[in-house]
N, C-alpha and C positions, 0 to 999 in steps of 0.2 A: 539764874542765867544758864549755868551749865546744863541744868535739866532742859532747858529750851533748846539748846544748841544739838543735845543728844537726841532729842526727840526731832529736830529737823534733819539732822544726819541719817538717822534711820529711815525717815519719811522718802528722803532723796534716794537712798538704796534701795527702797521697796520699789519706787517708782522706775528705776532703772532697770531693774529686774523685769518687772512687767514689760517694759519696752524691749528688752532683750528677747523674752519670749515671743511678744508680737512679731518680732523682725524675724525669729526662727520659723516661727508658724508660716509668716507670710512667704517665705521663701520656700517651704515645703508643699505649698498648696501647688496641685496638680502633678506632684511628684509621686513615686511609688510608697513613701512613707506616709502613715497617718500622722498628720500633724497633730491630733488630739491626744497622741501618746506622749509628746512632749510635755515634760513637767508632771507626768502622773506616776512618776516613780520607776519607768522603766528606762534602761540605758542603751542608748545606740551604739552599734558596734563602732570601734576606733578606727583612725585614719589607716592604721597599719594592716588592717584587713582582718583583725582579730574578731571572733564572734561576739555577740552583746554578752553581758554579764548574765543575762536572764536565761541563756541558753536558747533563745529562738534564734532563727535564721533571718537575716537581712535581704535574702535573695528572694524577691517576688516574680522574677520573670520566668517565663516557660521556656525551656530548652527548644533550639531551633534546629530542625531536623534537614541538613543541607542535602540529603540523598534524594535522587529523583523519585516521582511516584512510582509504585509497582505497577506494571501493565500486565495483567493476568493472561496466560495462554489458555484460550478457550477450549483446547482439546483437554486439558486436566481436569478430571473429576467428571467428565462426560462419556456417554456412550454413542455420540453422533460423529465422532472423529472419523476423517476419512479412512484410516487405518482399520476402522472397526466395520466400515461398510464395504462387503464384498471384498475382503482384504486380498484374497489370492488373485484379483483382478486389478488392483491397484498398481499402475505402472508408472506414474509419474507424480510427485507431490513436491511442488517448489513453494516454498514460504519465506516471504521476504523479511520475516523477523527472525528467522533462524537459518544458519547455516550459508550466510553471504560473507565471501572473502573479498576485500577490496585491496586495491594497489593505486596510489595518486588519485582516490576519490572516484575510481571507476571499478566495477564489478568485474573479478577475475573468476570467481567460481561461485554458482549458486547450487548448493548442494541438493541433491534429490533426497527426499525423506522417504520415499519408498523403497522397498526391499530390491528393486531395479538398480538403484544407485547411479542413474544416467544423470550425472552432473551437468549443468548448463554453464558453457565457457565462450567467452569471444572466439570467432573462428575466421578463417581466411576463405573468401569468396572466389569463385571461379576466374574473376578479372584481376584477383590479386591483392584486392582491397581487404585491409586487415580491420576487423571491428574492435573497437576499443571498450565495449560494454557499456551498459547504462551507469548513470552516477549513484554513489552510495549516500546514504544518511542525509539527503537533501530535503527530504519530505517525509511526512507521517500521515498514517490513517488510523484513527482510533488510539493514537499513541504508540503505535508500531512504526518502525523504519519500513519504507518500501523503495522500491528501485524506480529511478526517474529516467525517463527518455526524453532527450530535450531536442528533438530534430527540428531544424529552421526549416522556415519557407524557402521555396528555390528563389533564385535572383529575379525571376520573371512575377514572383507571387503566386506560383503554382503549388500544387500540394508536395508535401514534405518527401525529399527522396526520389523524385523521379529522373534526376540526372546521374550520369554515370559517375560525376566527381564527387558524389555525396559520401562523406564519412560516416560509417555506421556507428550507432550506439545501440548493438543487438547481441544476442547470445545464441550460440547454436545450441540445439538440444535433441535428443533422440525422440522423434515422434513415429517411429516404425509400428509401434503399437496400433496405429489407424489402418495400417495396410492389410487388405484382404481380411478385415474383422469388424465386428460391431465395436463401437466405443462410445465413451462420453468424457466431455472435456468442461471443466468449469474454469473461467479466468475471471479475477477479480481486478477491476482497474479503475482508474480516475482520467479522464482524457483533462488535456490542458488546452485543447484547441478543437474547433469544430470542423477542421479539413479533413479529408479522406484519409485513413489511417489502417495500415495492416498491423494487426493486433498478434497472432501469432499463426504460424503455418510451415509448410514445407519450402525450402529454398527452390526458387523457380528456374527453369530453363528459360532466359530472357533474350529478346532479340533487340540490339540498339535500332532506333529510327529516330532521325533528327534530334540527337542527343537525350532522347528519352530512352528509357527500359519498358519494353512492352513484354507481355507473356507470349509464349511460343504458341498460345491458342490462335494467334492471329494467322500463323502460317498454315498452308495446306496440309492437312492429314497431321495436325499437330501432334508432337510426341509428349507434350505436357500431360503430367500424371501426379497431382499433388492436392493435398488438403490444406485450406486457410480459413481462418475467420477474420473479417476486416470490418471496419467500421467506416460509413460513408459520411459525407459532409451533413450538416444539419439541414440544409435545404433538401437533401434526399430521405434524411431521417430513416436510416437502414442499417441493419447488420447483413453481411453477406457470409455464406459458405459456400465452399466448392469441393467437390469429391471425386470426379471421375477423370478418366482420360478422354471423355468426351468434352471436356471443359465445360461442363454444366455448373450451374449455380444456383442456390436458394437464396431468396431476399426475404427478409422479415422486416417490416417497416415500423417505425414509430419515432418521436422525436427522442433522438439518442443522446443529445449533448446536454449535459446537466453539469455546468461550472460547479466546481469545488465539492461535487457528490461522487461518491464511489458507486459502480455499477458491477452487478455481476451477470456475465453471458455463459449460457450453456448449449454446447451442441450434443445432441444425442442420435445416434445411428446405429439402426438395426439391419442386418443384412437382409431381413424379411419383410420389413415394414417401412424401411427409408428413414429419412431425416426429420428431425425437428430441431426448431432454434427458439431458445427461450432469453428473454433479458428480465432481470429483476422478478423471476417468477412467472412471468406473462408470455405465454406462448405466442411467437411472431409468425413461425413458419412450420407447416405441417406438410410433409412431402406428398406428392401425388400418387407414389406408389409405383410409377412408371420405371421404364428400364434405368434411366439416368438416375432416378432418385434411389434405387435399391441397389445400384452397382456400387461395389466399394472400391476404394482406391486400391489400385493392384500393388504387388510389390515393386518398390522402386528404390533408387538410391538418392533420392533427393534429401538433403540435410533439414531436420526440423530447424526453425527458427523463431525467436522471440522478439517483438518488435519490428517486425518486417512481414509484408504478404502483399500480393496482388490485390485489387478491388475489382469489381464487375465490369469496369472499362479498360482492365487489362494493364494498368498503371503497375509499376512495381513501387509501393508506398511504405512509409516507415510510420510508427506509432510516435505520438507525443503526449506525455502524461506519465502517470504511476501505474505500476503493476505491483499488486500486493500478494496475489496467490494465483497459482494454477495446478489443477490437479485433474489427472488423466486415467481413465480405466479401460481395459480393452473388452468391455463388455457395454451393453446398453443397459444402464441402470433403470429399474423401474420407477414409477411414480413416488412409491413410498420411500425407496433408498435415495433419490434425488432430494426428496424433502428433508431427510436427515441432513445430508451434506449442506444442503441451503442454511438450515437452522445453524449449523455450526458456523458457516461462513458469516452469516447475519451478525453472530455474537463476536466473532473474532474480530471482524472490520466496521461494526456498528453501522450495517447497511440500514438505510432508512427508506426503504421500499415497503 
Protein backbone atom coordinates (compact mmCIF):
# COMPACT_ATOMS: atom_id res chain seq x y z
CA UNK A 1 0.00 0.00 0.00
CA UNK A 2 2.76 2.44 0.99
CA UNK A 3 4.63 1.58 -2.25
CA UNK A 4 1.51 2.30 -4.28
CA UNK A 5 1.01 5.71 -2.60
CA UNK A 6 4.65 6.73 -3.28
CA UNK A 7 4.37 5.62 -6.87
CA UNK A 8 1.22 7.69 -7.35
CA UNK A 9 2.80 10.72 -5.63
CA UNK A 10 5.88 10.66 -7.86
CA UNK A 11 3.61 10.27 -10.89
CA UNK A 12 1.61 13.37 -9.91
CA UNK A 13 4.80 15.36 -9.34
CA UNK A 14 6.16 14.37 -12.74
CA UNK A 15 2.85 15.31 -14.37
CA UNK A 16 2.89 18.68 -12.63
CA UNK A 17 6.42 19.38 -13.85
CA UNK A 18 5.44 18.54 -17.41
CA UNK A 19 2.48 20.93 -17.19
CA UNK A 20 4.74 23.62 -15.73
CA UNK A 21 7.23 23.30 -18.57
CA UNK A 22 4.37 23.33 -21.06
CA UNK A 23 3.00 26.54 -19.49
CA UNK A 24 6.40 28.27 -19.61
CA UNK A 25 6.97 27.13 -23.18
CA UNK A 26 3.58 28.42 -24.28
CA UNK A 27 4.27 31.83 -22.69
CA UNK A 28 7.63 32.08 -24.43
CA UNK A 29 6.27 31.38 -27.88
CA UNK A 30 6.73 34.49 -30.06
CA UNK A 31 9.17 36.05 -27.58
CA UNK A 32 12.91 36.67 -28.01
CA UNK A 33 13.74 33.61 -25.87
CA UNK A 34 14.04 30.17 -27.47
CA UNK A 35 11.45 28.06 -25.66
CA UNK A 36 13.38 24.90 -26.53
CA UNK A 37 16.14 25.97 -24.16
CA UNK A 38 13.80 25.68 -21.17
CA UNK A 39 14.60 22.47 -19.31
CA UNK A 40 17.70 21.70 -21.43
CA UNK A 41 20.14 22.56 -18.67
CA UNK A 42 20.62 26.28 -19.41
CA UNK A 43 19.52 28.85 -16.89
CA UNK A 44 17.71 32.09 -17.72
CA UNK A 45 18.77 35.38 -16.16
CA UNK A 46 17.19 36.31 -12.86
CA UNK A 47 14.54 38.97 -12.31
CA UNK A 48 17.10 41.30 -10.71
CA UNK A 49 18.86 41.74 -14.06
CA UNK A 50 21.88 39.57 -13.31
CA UNK A 51 23.29 37.62 -16.30
CA UNK A 52 22.62 33.91 -16.89
CA UNK A 53 24.84 31.53 -14.98
CA UNK A 54 26.14 30.02 -18.21
CA UNK A 55 27.73 33.38 -19.17
CA UNK A 56 25.48 34.03 -22.19
CA UNK A 57 23.64 37.28 -22.86
CA UNK A 58 19.87 37.59 -22.65
CA UNK A 59 19.75 40.79 -24.76
CA UNK A 60 18.91 39.74 -28.31
CA UNK A 61 17.69 43.20 -29.38
CA UNK A 62 19.54 45.42 -31.88
CA UNK A 63 20.60 48.85 -30.57
CA UNK A 64 18.44 51.64 -32.03
CA UNK A 65 20.31 54.61 -33.55
CA UNK A 66 18.14 57.65 -32.82
CA UNK A 67 20.42 60.07 -34.72
CA UNK A 68 19.16 61.41 -38.08
CA UNK A 69 20.58 59.91 -41.27
CA UNK A 70 23.77 61.52 -42.52
CA UNK A 71 23.19 63.53 -45.72
CA UNK A 72 26.45 63.83 -47.59
CA UNK A 73 27.78 67.08 -48.97
CA UNK A 74 28.36 66.31 -52.64
CA UNK A 75 31.30 68.71 -52.87
CA UNK A 76 33.35 66.48 -50.59
CA UNK A 77 35.62 64.09 -52.48
CA UNK A 78 34.73 65.46 -55.91
CA UNK A 79 36.51 67.77 -58.34
CA UNK A 80 33.42 69.35 -59.93
CA UNK A 81 32.59 71.55 -56.96
CA UNK A 82 31.89 75.19 -58.00
CA UNK A 83 35.06 76.37 -56.24
CA UNK A 84 37.05 74.00 -58.47
CA UNK A 85 35.58 75.41 -61.71
CA UNK A 86 37.02 78.74 -62.85
CA UNK A 87 37.72 79.53 -59.19
CA UNK A 88 38.94 83.08 -59.80
CA UNK A 89 35.58 83.94 -61.38
CA UNK A 90 33.29 82.47 -58.72
CA UNK A 91 31.49 85.56 -57.36
CA UNK A 92 28.44 84.16 -55.58
CA UNK A 93 27.76 80.77 -54.01
CA UNK A 94 24.70 80.41 -51.81
CA UNK A 95 23.92 76.90 -50.51
CA UNK A 96 20.76 76.35 -48.48
CA UNK A 97 22.35 73.48 -46.54
CA UNK A 98 25.28 75.61 -45.33
CA UNK A 99 25.63 79.07 -43.80
CA UNK A 100 21.97 79.93 -43.15
CA UNK A 101 21.17 81.94 -40.00
CA UNK A 102 17.57 82.27 -38.88
CA UNK A 103 15.58 84.29 -36.36
CA UNK A 104 11.93 83.51 -35.59
CA UNK A 105 11.90 80.95 -38.43
CA UNK A 106 12.99 83.48 -41.06
CA UNK A 107 16.38 83.85 -42.74
CA UNK A 108 18.46 86.75 -41.48
CA UNK A 109 21.72 85.80 -43.25
CA UNK A 110 22.52 83.46 -46.14
CA UNK A 111 26.32 83.27 -46.14
CA UNK A 112 28.12 83.48 -49.47
CA UNK A 113 30.54 80.55 -49.75
CA UNK A 114 32.59 82.23 -52.47
CA UNK A 115 35.67 84.35 -51.75
CA UNK A 116 33.56 87.48 -52.36
CA UNK A 117 31.62 86.84 -49.11
CA UNK A 118 28.63 88.84 -50.34
CA UNK A 119 26.04 87.49 -47.90
CA UNK A 120 22.34 87.72 -48.70
CA UNK A 121 20.21 89.50 -46.08
CA UNK A 122 16.70 91.01 -45.86
CA UNK A 123 16.69 94.61 -47.02
CA UNK A 124 14.58 97.75 -47.05
CA UNK A 125 13.02 98.70 -50.36
CA UNK A 126 12.60 102.16 -51.79
CA UNK A 127 9.01 102.37 -50.52
CA UNK A 128 10.19 101.61 -46.98
CA UNK A 129 8.93 98.03 -46.91
CA UNK A 130 11.26 95.77 -44.93
CA UNK A 131 11.68 92.22 -46.18
CA UNK A 132 11.46 89.53 -43.51
CA UNK A 133 13.40 86.89 -45.43
CA UNK A 134 12.26 83.42 -46.58
CA UNK A 135 11.34 80.72 -44.07
CA UNK A 136 13.89 78.32 -42.56
CA UNK A 137 13.80 74.53 -42.25
CA UNK A 138 10.26 74.30 -43.59
CA UNK A 139 11.11 71.98 -46.47
CA UNK A 140 13.88 69.73 -47.77
CA UNK A 141 15.22 68.63 -51.13
CA UNK A 142 17.31 65.44 -51.21
CA UNK A 143 17.43 65.50 -47.42
CA UNK A 144 18.91 69.02 -47.27
CA UNK A 145 17.16 72.06 -45.81
CA UNK A 146 16.08 74.66 -48.36
CA UNK A 147 14.77 78.23 -48.14
CA UNK A 148 11.00 78.53 -48.52
CA UNK A 149 9.26 81.51 -50.10
CA UNK A 150 5.52 81.62 -49.40
CA UNK A 151 4.22 84.60 -51.36
CA UNK A 152 0.41 84.50 -51.30
CA UNK A 153 -1.86 85.27 -54.23
CA UNK A 154 -3.17 88.80 -54.37
CA UNK A 155 -6.70 89.45 -53.04
CA UNK A 156 -8.15 89.53 -56.55
CA UNK A 157 -6.50 86.23 -57.47
CA UNK A 158 -3.67 87.89 -59.41
CA UNK A 159 -0.04 86.87 -59.41
CA UNK A 160 1.85 87.09 -56.14
CA UNK A 161 3.32 90.42 -55.15
CA UNK A 162 1.88 92.83 -57.69
CA UNK A 163 0.35 95.14 -55.09
CA UNK A 164 2.28 97.74 -53.14
CA UNK A 165 1.07 96.41 -49.78
CA UNK A 166 2.74 93.04 -50.31
CA UNK A 167 5.12 92.00 -47.50
CA UNK A 168 8.32 90.54 -48.93
CA UNK A 169 9.93 87.23 -48.08
CA UNK A 170 13.01 88.17 -50.08
CA UNK A 171 16.76 88.65 -49.64
CA UNK A 172 19.03 91.36 -50.95
CA UNK A 173 22.30 90.22 -52.52
CA UNK A 174 25.13 91.77 -54.54
CA UNK A 175 24.62 90.97 -58.22
CA UNK A 176 26.98 93.64 -59.49
CA UNK A 177 29.14 90.96 -61.12
CA UNK A 178 26.63 90.92 -64.02
CA UNK A 179 27.25 94.60 -64.75
CA UNK A 180 29.24 95.29 -67.93
CA UNK A 181 30.57 91.73 -67.83
CA UNK A 182 30.04 88.25 -69.13
CA UNK A 183 28.45 86.02 -66.50
CA UNK A 184 26.93 82.62 -65.73
CA UNK A 185 24.18 82.05 -63.16
CA UNK A 186 22.80 78.72 -61.86
CA UNK A 187 19.65 78.51 -59.72
CA UNK A 188 18.16 75.30 -58.24
CA UNK A 189 14.57 75.78 -57.15
CA UNK A 190 11.24 74.01 -56.70
CA UNK A 191 8.09 75.90 -57.56
CA UNK A 192 5.02 75.64 -55.34
CA UNK A 193 2.69 77.36 -57.78
CA UNK A 194 2.29 77.79 -61.51
CA UNK A 195 1.69 81.54 -61.37
CA UNK A 196 4.27 83.97 -62.73
CA UNK A 197 7.16 84.36 -60.32
CA UNK A 198 10.30 86.47 -60.07
CA UNK A 199 13.17 84.15 -59.17
CA UNK A 200 16.27 86.34 -58.94
CA UNK A 201 17.27 89.70 -60.36
CA UNK A 202 18.07 93.29 -59.63
CA UNK A 203 15.66 95.46 -57.69
CA UNK A 204 13.66 97.52 -60.10
CA UNK A 205 12.77 101.11 -60.68
CA UNK A 206 9.01 100.63 -60.60
CA UNK A 207 6.05 102.90 -61.16
CA UNK A 208 2.69 102.43 -59.39
CA UNK A 209 -0.37 102.27 -61.60
CA UNK A 210 -3.83 101.35 -60.36
CA UNK A 211 -2.39 99.70 -57.25
CA UNK A 212 0.11 97.62 -59.21
CA UNK A 213 3.87 97.87 -59.55
CA UNK A 214 5.06 98.07 -63.13
CA UNK A 215 8.57 98.28 -64.52
CA UNK A 216 9.84 101.70 -65.51
CA UNK A 217 10.25 100.15 -68.96
CA UNK A 218 6.70 101.39 -69.54
CA UNK A 219 7.86 105.00 -69.30
CA UNK A 220 9.10 107.01 -72.29
CA UNK A 221 12.91 106.78 -72.51
CA UNK A 222 12.99 104.30 -69.62
CA UNK A 223 15.80 104.61 -67.08
CA UNK A 224 15.50 100.90 -66.36
CA UNK A 225 18.72 98.87 -66.48
CA UNK A 226 18.63 95.52 -64.69
CA UNK A 227 19.14 91.79 -64.96
CA UNK A 228 16.43 89.35 -63.94
CA UNK A 229 15.41 85.71 -64.29
CA UNK A 230 11.70 85.03 -63.89
CA UNK A 231 9.25 82.19 -64.45
CA UNK A 232 5.98 82.55 -66.29
CA UNK A 233 2.74 80.78 -65.45
CA UNK A 234 2.24 77.26 -66.75
CA UNK A 235 -0.06 78.49 -69.51
CA UNK A 236 2.88 80.46 -70.92
CA UNK A 237 5.48 77.78 -70.18
CA UNK A 238 8.46 80.09 -70.19
CA UNK A 239 11.59 81.32 -68.49
CA UNK A 240 12.39 84.97 -69.08
CA UNK A 241 15.62 86.90 -68.78
CA UNK A 242 16.28 90.60 -69.26
CA UNK A 243 19.56 92.33 -69.68
CA UNK A 244 19.79 95.80 -71.19
CA UNK A 245 18.80 99.40 -70.65
CA UNK A 246 16.64 98.92 -73.74
CA UNK A 247 14.33 96.74 -71.63
CA UNK A 248 14.84 93.79 -73.93
CA UNK A 249 14.14 90.25 -72.83
CA UNK A 250 14.84 86.73 -73.99
CA UNK A 251 12.15 84.09 -73.78
CA UNK A 252 12.74 80.36 -73.46
CA UNK A 253 9.58 78.25 -73.58
CA UNK A 254 8.71 74.82 -72.25
CA UNK A 255 6.36 73.25 -69.68
CA UNK A 256 8.06 74.77 -66.65
CA UNK A 257 5.85 73.77 -63.73
CA UNK A 258 6.61 70.32 -62.31
CA UNK A 259 4.95 69.97 -58.90
CA UNK A 260 7.26 68.44 -56.25
CA UNK A 261 10.24 68.43 -58.64
CA UNK A 262 13.33 70.60 -58.36
CA UNK A 263 14.60 72.34 -61.49
CA UNK A 264 17.91 73.88 -62.55
CA UNK A 265 17.88 77.16 -64.48
CA UNK A 266 21.03 78.59 -66.08
CA UNK A 267 21.71 81.91 -67.75
CA UNK A 268 24.95 82.32 -69.70
CA UNK A 269 25.96 85.69 -71.17
CA UNK A 270 28.96 86.50 -73.30
CA UNK A 271 29.74 90.07 -74.33
CA UNK A 272 30.60 88.75 -77.79
CA UNK A 273 27.97 86.09 -78.51
CA UNK A 274 25.05 87.18 -76.35
CA UNK A 275 22.73 85.17 -74.12
CA UNK A 276 21.76 81.53 -73.63
CA UNK A 277 19.06 80.19 -71.33
CA UNK A 278 18.96 76.57 -70.11
CA UNK A 279 16.51 74.57 -68.01
CA UNK A 280 17.52 71.14 -66.72
CA UNK A 281 20.36 71.01 -69.24
CA UNK A 282 18.12 71.83 -72.21
CA UNK A 283 18.82 75.02 -74.17
CA UNK A 284 15.63 77.07 -74.33
CA UNK A 285 16.96 80.31 -75.75
CA UNK A 286 19.90 81.26 -77.94
CA UNK A 287 20.28 84.97 -78.58
CA UNK A 288 20.16 86.41 -82.05
CA UNK A 289 23.51 88.19 -81.70
CA UNK A 290 21.88 91.57 -82.26
CA UNK A 291 22.62 94.75 -80.35
CA UNK A 292 20.06 94.07 -77.61
CA UNK A 293 21.31 90.51 -77.21
CA UNK A 294 25.00 91.33 -76.90
CA UNK A 295 24.72 94.58 -74.93
CA UNK A 296 25.62 94.03 -71.28
CA UNK A 297 23.79 95.45 -68.31
CA UNK A 298 25.72 98.65 -67.65
CA UNK A 299 26.87 99.71 -64.21
CA UNK A 300 23.90 100.63 -62.07
CA UNK A 301 22.96 100.96 -58.43
CA UNK A 302 20.07 98.50 -58.43
CA UNK A 303 20.30 96.07 -55.53
CA UNK A 304 20.30 92.36 -56.38
CA UNK A 305 17.39 90.47 -54.91
CA UNK A 306 16.35 86.83 -54.43
CA UNK A 307 12.69 85.88 -54.63
CA UNK A 308 11.57 88.92 -56.60
CA UNK A 309 11.79 90.13 -60.21
CA UNK A 310 9.66 91.52 -62.98
CA UNK A 311 8.23 89.39 -65.76
CA UNK A 312 7.90 90.06 -69.46
CA UNK A 313 4.56 91.79 -68.88
CA UNK A 314 6.46 94.23 -66.62
CA UNK A 315 4.76 93.14 -63.40
CA UNK A 316 6.91 93.15 -60.27
CA UNK A 317 6.35 89.59 -58.97
CA UNK A 318 7.57 87.31 -56.16
CA UNK A 319 8.65 83.69 -56.13
CA UNK A 320 6.62 80.99 -54.40
CA UNK A 321 8.45 77.76 -53.59
CA UNK A 322 11.88 76.64 -52.39
CA UNK A 323 15.36 77.76 -53.43
CA UNK A 324 18.23 75.35 -52.83
CA UNK A 325 21.34 76.88 -54.40
CA UNK A 326 22.52 79.90 -56.39
CA UNK A 327 25.93 80.02 -58.11
CA UNK A 328 27.26 83.01 -60.02
CA UNK A 329 30.44 83.57 -62.08
CA UNK A 330 31.63 86.80 -63.72
CA UNK A 331 32.55 84.89 -66.87
CA UNK A 332 30.69 82.87 -69.49
CA UNK A 333 31.51 79.26 -68.61
CA UNK A 334 32.05 77.02 -71.60
CA UNK A 335 30.04 73.84 -72.19
CA UNK A 336 32.51 71.54 -70.42
CA UNK A 337 32.66 73.80 -67.35
CA UNK A 338 28.88 74.08 -67.17
CA UNK A 339 28.59 70.30 -67.43
CA UNK A 340 30.79 69.91 -64.35
CA UNK A 341 28.73 72.34 -62.28
CA UNK A 342 25.52 70.66 -63.50
CA UNK A 343 26.88 67.25 -62.45
CA UNK A 344 27.57 68.53 -58.93
CA UNK A 345 24.11 70.11 -58.63
CA UNK A 346 22.41 66.95 -59.90
CA UNK A 347 24.13 64.90 -57.19
CA UNK A 348 23.65 67.43 -54.42
CA UNK A 349 19.92 67.94 -54.97
CA UNK A 350 19.10 64.64 -56.70
CA UNK A 351 17.72 66.41 -59.75
CA UNK A 352 15.74 63.96 -61.85
CA UNK A 353 16.14 65.32 -65.36
